[in-house]
C-alpha positions, 0 to 999 in steps of 0.5 A: 536782279537779285544779285548781291555782288558784281557779276563776271563779265568781259572787259569793257562790258557793263551788264545790268547786274553790274550796274545794279550792284554799283548803283546800290552800293556806290551811289544810292546811299550817298548825296550828290557830292559824295557820288561825284567823289566816288565816281572820280576816285579809284575804288581802293582809294579815299582821294582823287588823284590827278590822273583820275580826271583824264578820262572825263576831260578826254570825253569832254574834248570828244563831245563838247561843241565848244571844243570841237575845233580841237579835234585835229590838234591832239597836242593841244588837247593834251595841254588843255587837259593838263591845264584844266586839271592843274587849275582844279587842283590849285583851287580845290586842293588848297594844301597842295598834297596832290590828293583831293578828298571828299571834304575838299569836294564839298567845300569847293564849287567843283561839282557845280562847275562840272554840271555847268560845263555839261550844260553850257555849249560855249566853253568860254562861259565856264570861266572856272577851270574849263575856259579855252580862252583862259587856257590859251592865254596861260599857255601863250604867256608860259611859252613866252617865258620859257625861253629854252623850251624845256617846259619849265620856268626858272628864276632866270626865265622869269627875270626876263619878264617885261624886259627885266621889270621884276627884281631878283627879290620879287622873283625869289618871293614868287618861287618861295610862295609857289605851291610844291609840284605834284609827285612824279613826272615832269608834266605836273604843274607847280613851283619848285626849286628847279622851276615851275613846270608847264604841266604839259610835256611833249615836243613842238608847239608854240605860242601860235597853238590851236587858236579858237575860232570865233565862229561855231 
């Protein structure tokens, strides 16, 4: 195609002309890290936001053999997705701004981990971000601490950990050091004055959850 710009098309349809234009302008001039960054971010932004990951995690949940057992557990699909994204931001976005930059992508292992999860059929071998076993342990422990089921861990909740094994000073230090939450909504994970959120909203669900089968 000799087109110099994207061609008009129906919603949801990608023509060769559009793909050719996108590749030449957004992919071909850049290395793998920058391509990954540009694929994830919104066209008018210079950072990756939390919501930018959801379409990719949704596809992972639909197609990855290691997550097939979750196909009938929509609630835990959502919780898994939010937990994966929260873990990514915790490790990659070290300034806790809620915005991942191209430089942060380059300094992280995010691209290599995405490549690993694409190739590895056992999701639990991808211990960075994507392991379902890690998610399940995190969720169950959070559920145990969230006594009033408001999807937030307060100082009072944490003081009950291990039959009140943590002192007030320790709990205060934990909350003082916790990263500030992402902007907007109660579904974001992180610490804050009112308590740390689970990063997974919704009703119902409990410690039992969608436990992964050992047979595949």
